[in-house]
C-alpha positions in Angstrom: 28.4 -11.3 2.1 31.3 -14.1 1.8 30.5 -17.2 -0.7 33.2 -18.9 1.7 30.6 -19.2 4.2 28.3 -21.7 5.6 24.8 -21.9 5.1 23.6 -21.0 8.8 26.1 -18.0 8.8 25.4 -16.9 5.9 21.5 -16.5 6.5 21.9 -15.7 10.3 24.2 -12.6 9.4 21.7 -11.8 6.9 19.7 -8.8 7.5 23.9 -7.1 8.9 24.3 -6.5 5.8 22.2 -3.4 5.1 22.6 -2.6 8.6 19.3 -1.8 10.1 18.7 1.3 11.9 20.1 1.4 15.7 23.0 -1.6 15.2 19.3 -3.8 14.8 20.4 -7.4 14.2 17.2 -7.9 12.7 15.1 -6.2 9.9 12.0 -4.4 12.1 8.6 -5.0 11.6 8.1 -2.0 9.2 4.4 -1.6 8.6 4.0 1.5 7.0 1.3 0.9 3.8 2.7 4.1 2.0 5.9 5.8 1.7 6.4 9.8 0.5 8.7 11.6 -0.8 10.2 15.3 -0.9 10.9 15.2 -4.6 8.6 13.8 -6.4 11.0 12.5 -8.9 12.0 9.4 -6.8 8.4 8.5 -6.1 8.2 8.9 -10.0 11.2 6.7 -10.5 10.2 3.7 -8.2 7.3 3.5 -10.4 9.0 3.4 -13.9 11.5 0.1 -12.4 14.0 3.3 -12.7 15.1 3.1 -9.0 14.2 0.7 -6.2 12.6 2.1 -3.3 9.5 1.6 -1.6 5.5 3.7 -3.1 2.7 1.0 -2.1 3.2 -2.1 0.4 1.4 -4.5 -1.8 4.8 -5.0 -3.6 6.8 -3.9 -1.5 8.1 -3.2 2.1 11.6 -3.2 3.6 10.8 -5.8 6.2 9.5 -8.6 3.2 12.1 -6.9 1.1 15.0 -8.7 4.1 13.1 -12.0 3.8 13.1 -11.9 -0.2 16.7 -11.3 0.7 17.5 -14.2 2.8 15.5 -16.7 0.6 17.5 -15.6 -2.9 20.8 -16.4 -0.6 19.1 -19.5 0.5 18.5 -20.8 -3.4 21.8 -19.3 -4.3 19.3 -17.1 -6.9 18.6 -14.3 -8.5 16.0 -13.0 -7.2 13.1 -13.7 -5.2 9.2 -12.6 -4.1 7.5 -13.7 -1.1 3.7 -13.8 -1.3 1.4 -14.6 1.6 1.5 -17.8 0.9 3.3 -20.6 -1.2 0.1 -21.4 -2.7 -0.7 -17.4 -4.4 3.3 -17.7 -5.4 2.2 -20.4 -7.4 -0.8 -18.7 -8.7 -0.1 -15.5 -9.2 3.5 -16.6 -10.9 1.2 -18.6 -13.7 -0.7 -15.7 -14.2 2.3 -13.5 -15.1 3.8 -15.6 -17.2 1.5 -18.0 -19.1 -0.8 -16.6 -21.8 -4.0 -18.2 -23.3 -2.8 -20.9 -25.8 0.1 -22.0 -23.8 1.4 -24.6 -22.5 1.9 -26.6 -19.2 3.1 -29.5 -18.4 3.2 -30.8 -14.8 3.6 -33.5 -12.4 0.3 -35.7 -11.9 1.5 -35.9 -8.1 1.2 -32.7 -7.3 0.2 -31.5 -3.8 -3.9 -31.4 -3.8 -4.5 -27.4 -3.3 -2.1 -27.3 -6.6 -3.7 -29.8 -8.7 -6.8 -27.9 -7.6 -5.2 -24.3 -9.0 -4.3 -25.6 -11.8 -7.9 -27.3 -12.5 -9.2 -23.6 -12.1 -6.5 -22.5 -14.6 -7.8 -25.2 -17.2 -11.2 -23.8 -16.6 -10.6 -20.5 -17.6 -8.4 -22.1 -20.9 -5.1 -22.5 -20.0 -3.8 -25.6 -21.6 -2.2 -28.4 -18.9 -0.5 -32.1 -19.3 -0.2 -33.8 -16.0 2.7 -36.8 -16.4 4.3 -39.1 -14.3 7.8 -37.4 -14.4 9.5 -39.6 -12.6 10.6 -40.6 -15.9 11.6 -37.5 -18.5 10.7 -39.6 -21.3 7.2 -39.2 -19.9 7.4 -35.5 -20.1 10.0 -35.0 -23.9 6.5 -37.2 -26.0 4.0 -35.0 -24.6 6.1 -31.3 -25.6 4.8 -29.4 -27.8 5.3 -25.8 -29.8 3.1 -24.2 -27.2 4.9 -25.2 -24.2 6.3 -23.0 -21.8 6.3 -24.3 -18.6 7.0 -27.6 -17.1 5.8 -27.5 -13.4 6.8 -30.4 -10.9 8.1 -30.5 -7.0 11.1 -31.7 -6.2 9.7 -34.9 -3.5 5.4 -35.6 -4.5 2.9 -35.0 -1.0 2.2 -37.6 0.5 3.4 -40.7 -1.9 6.9 -39.4 -1.8 7.5 -39.6 -5.6 11.2 -38.2 -6.7 10.4 -36.8 -10.6 13.5 -36.9 -12.9 14.8 -33.8 -11.9 18.0 -33.6 -13.7 16.9 -34.6 -16.8 14.2 -32.7 -17.0 16.6 -29.4 -16.3 18.5 -30.7 -18.9 15.4 -31.0 -21.2 14.0 -27.7 -21.0 17.7 -26.0 -21.2 17.8 -27.6 -24.3 13.7 -26.4 -25.1 14.3 -23.3 -24.2 11.0 -23.9 -21.2 10.7 -22.4 -18.1 11.9 -24.7 -15.2 9.6 -24.2 -12.4 9.8 -26.1 -8.8 8.2 -26.5 -5.7 11.5 -27.0 -3.3 8.9 -27.2 -0.3 9.2 -30.6 0.6 13.0 -30.6 0.4 14.2 -26.9 1.6 17.5 -25.0 0.1 19.2 -26.8 3.0 18.4 -29.6 2.0 18.6 -29.6 -2.1 18.8 -26.0 -4.1 16.7 -26.8 -7.6 19.1 -24.0 -9.9 21.7 -27.1 -8.9 19.5 -29.3 -11.5 18.8 -26.5 -13.5 15.5 -24.9 -12.4 14.2 -21.4 -13.6 12.2 -20.7 -10.7 12.4 -21.9 -7.3 8.9 -22.0 -5.3 8.7 -22.2 -1.5 6.1 -22.6 0.5 7.6 -20.5 3.3 5.2 -21.8 5.9 7.3 -25.1 6.2 10.1 -25.7 6.7 11.9 -22.2 5.8 9.4 -20.4 8.9 9.6 -23.7 10.5 7.7 -23.3 13.9 3.8 -23.0 12.5 3.2 -19.5 13.5 3.1 -18.0 9.9 1.9 -18.0 6.6 4.3 -17.5 3.8 5.5 -18.2 0.1 8.3 -17.2 -2.3 9.8 -17.5 -5.7 13.1 -17.5 -6.8 14.7 -16.8 -10.5 17.8 -18.4 -10.3 19.2 -16.5 -13.2 19.5 -19.3 -15.3 16.3 -18.4 -17.7 16.7 -16.2 -20.7 13.7 -13.6 -20.3 14.6 -11.4 -23.4 13.0 -13.9 -26.0 10.4 -15.1 -23.8 7.3 -14.3 -25.7 5.3 -13.2 -23.0 6.9 -9.8 -21.5 5.3 -7.2 -21.4 7.1 -4.3 -23.5 7.1 -2.0 -21.2 9.0 -3.6 -19.3 11.9 -4.1 -21.9 12.6 -0.6 -22.1 12.8 0.1 -18.0 14.4 -3.0 -16.4 17.5 -5.2 -17.3 16.9 -8.7 -19.4 17.7 -10.6 -16.3 14.9 -9.3 -14.0 12.6 -9.0 -16.8 11.0 -12.2 -15.4 11.0 -11.3 -11.6 10.1 -8.0 -12.4 6.4 -9.2 -15.0 5.7 -11.5 -11.6 6.1 -8.5 -9.0 4.0 -6.2 -10.7 1.8 -8.1 -13.5 1.3 -11.7 -10.4 2.1 -10.1 -6.4 0.5 -6.0 -7.6 -2.0 -6.9 -9.2 -3.9 -10.2 -7.4 -3.1 -8.5 -3.9 -1.4 -11.8 -2.2 1.1 -9.6 -0.1 2.9 -10.7 2.5 2.2 -9.3 5.8 5.3 -7.8 7.6 5.0 -9.1 10.9 4.9 -12.5 9.3 7.8 -11.5 7.1 9.7 -10.8 10.1 8.7 -14.0 12.2 9.5 -16.9 9.1 12.4 -14.0 8.6 14.0 -15.3 12.3 12.0 -18.6 12.1 15.1 -19.3 8.7 18.0 -18.9 11.1 17.3 -22.5 12.3 16.9 -24.0 9.1 20.0 -26.0 9.2 19.8 -27.1 12.4 16.1 -28.4 13.0 16.8 -30.3 9.3 18.9 -32.2 10.4 17.3 -33.2 13.9 13.9 -33.5 11.5 15.4 -35.8 8.6 17.3 -37.9 11.2 14.6 -38.5 13.5 12.4 -39.1 10.2 14.9 -42.5 9.1 14.7 -43.7 12.5 11.5 -44.0 12.0 11.1 -45.1 8.5 13.2 -47.7 9.9 11.1 -48.4 12.4 8.0 -49.1 10.5 9.0 -50.4 7.8 10.1 -53.8 9.6 6.8 -53.8 12.0 4.1 -56.4 10.9 1.3 -53.6 11.3 2.5 -51.6 8.2 2.0 -52.4 4.9 4.3 -50.3 3.0 6.2 -46.9 4.3 7.3 -44.0 1.5 10.3 -42.7 2.2 13.1 -41.9 0.0 15.5 -42.5 3.0 14.4 -45.9 2.0 16.6 -48.7 -0.2 13.1 -49.8 -1.1 11.7 -46.5 -1.9 11.9 -46.7 -6.1 13.8 -42.9 -6.8 15.6 -43.9 -4.0 18.9 -43.7 -5.5 17.8 -39.6 -7.0 17.0 -38.7 -3.8 20.8 -40.7 -2.2 22.9 -38.9 -5.3 20.4 -35.1 -5.6 20.1 -34.7 -2.0 21.8 -33.8 0.9 18.9 -35.4 3.8 16.1 -38.0 2.4 13.9 -35.1 4.7 11.3 -35.6 7.1 8.2 -36.3 5.7 6.7 -39.9 4.9 3.9 -41.8 4.1 2.8 -44.9 5.7 0.0 -47.1 5.0 -1.7 -49.5 8.0 -2.5 -53.2 7.1 -6.0 -54.3 6.9 -5.9 -55.2 11.5 -5.5 -51.2 11.8 -8.7 -48.8 11.6 -6.9 -45.7 10.6 -9.0 -43.5 12.9 -8.5 -46.0 15.5 -4.5 -45.7 15.4 -4.3 -42.0 15.4 -6.4 -41.5 17.9 -3.8 -43.7 20.2 -1.5 -41.6 19.3 -0.3 -39.0 22.7 2.6 -36.6 21.5 2.2 -37.0 17.8 -0.9 -34.3 17.1 -3.4 -34.8 14.3 -3.2 -31.6 12.4 -2.8 -30.5 9.3 0.7 -28.8 7.8 4.2 -29.8 7.4 7.8 -28.7 8.1 6.6 -27.8 12.1 9.0 -28.9 14.9 6.2 -31.2 16.3 5.5 -34.0 14.6 2.0 -33.8 12.1 -0.1 -36.4 11.4 -3.2 -36.8 9.0 -5.6 -39.5 7.0 -5.0 -38.4 3.8 -7.5 -40.1 1.6 -10.6 -38.5 4.3 -8.6 -34.6 4.3 -5.9 -32.7 2.2 -6.9 -35.3 -0.9 -10.5 -36.1 0.0 -11.9 -33.7 -3.0 -10.2 -35.2 -6.2 -12.4 -38.2 -5.6 -11.3 -41.8 -5.3 -10.1 -42.5 -8.7 -7.6 -40.0 -8.8 -6.2 -41.2 -5.2 -5.3 -44.5 -6.8 -4.0 -43.0 -9.8 -1.5 -41.2 -7.0 -1.2 -43.9 -5.3 -3.2 -42.6 -2.6 -5.0 -45.6 -0.3 -7.8 -45.1 2.2 -5.7 -46.1 4.4 -2.5 -43.7 4.3 -1.4 -41.6 6.8 1.0 -39.0 5.9 3.7 -38.2 9.0 5.8 -34.6 9.5 8.3 -35.0 11.4 9.9 -33.1 14.0 12.6 -32.1 16.5 11.0 -33.9 19.3 13.4 -36.7 21.2 13.5 -39.3 18.9 12.8 -42.0 21.7 9.3 -40.2 22.7 8.6 -40.8 19.7 9.5 -44.2 19.1 7.4 -44.9 22.4 4.7 -42.7 21.0 4.3 -45.2 17.7 4.9 -48.5 19.3 2.2 -48.0 21.9 -0.1 -46.7 19.2 -0.3 -49.8 17.6 0.4 -52.1 19.8 -2.9 -51.1 21.5 -4.8 -51.3 18.2 -7.6 -54.2 18.5 -7.7 -55.9 16.0 -11.6 -56.4 13.5 -13.9 -58.4 15.3 
């Protein structure tokens, strides 16, 4: 596709490049589980990575491939693999590339479920070190000869810490370490991790890319920047079958997607693909709403603290300002002691009390009691999560309606007797 075309134009017309059947504008939903060939050699060549094609839908499907192509275009990458969820993408990628004895450095501010699966890997014998990655010095100090990967998120969920993205990318390039960046909180419209030398990019397609809360999905994109030919854990058989630049993504598809079975269904892929067409439009509106709300909260007497990268009071505001197109649509607030967290949430009429984020609707959830409940009070304190913290995923509603809802809930909340 013409590289000079804009973000939305590129995604809108991506399917047409492969000339879908009957002149359709979208790639149709292909539900076949398996694929047959008149010449068995064609089937053999597909199994041996000598020819592109489909054999069994656990590791490839035409509808899913169309979505993978869109994500690759969004991230300006080399190739993408889609999964049933973002967590499946993370789990399968590490399972495919990391071996016992290898060391991974990860941000200490990771999403709770990611931290949970990493703990499972630790229990199985993998070696992880969690650091405050807002400073590259903290990452550098934990490097070992066995360090194979550094894993970070662009904006932490829920306290919005932003790691030292560019400096860590430089470090990974110097040391020939895989730099894996979860781009879910920003989306490829706001930020492309390839710009900070990321090797692999994770997206929870459920969130902003799909955008409508109607389909689960995840992806990993190879940016093409990492030299897989020198990576010790690549399966020798793949080196005889594919070009060096696709060794990593081939191993993730074969040893990750195929072996773990975290396959994205074609129906979900189609929903996400259609939703992705309006990513830029939705993010523009949601980010504008989020900035307005953050400004309102910061000046409210009953809000003790606002966590939002767009505010100059945010510790990493300058990083966000330099790297991101917008400041995102996720924030958290801390209520002061005069406001009961549950009472406040129950008085919201428009905002939905719900998990998830990246929806068109604004969602709110009490963090300590739900998505970070399992890790316990000590870990929550280390991550800056208080009992009164509320995470807000801001949607595309009219801003006056959102402001009215929050003002009403704050004004009606009762002070303790």
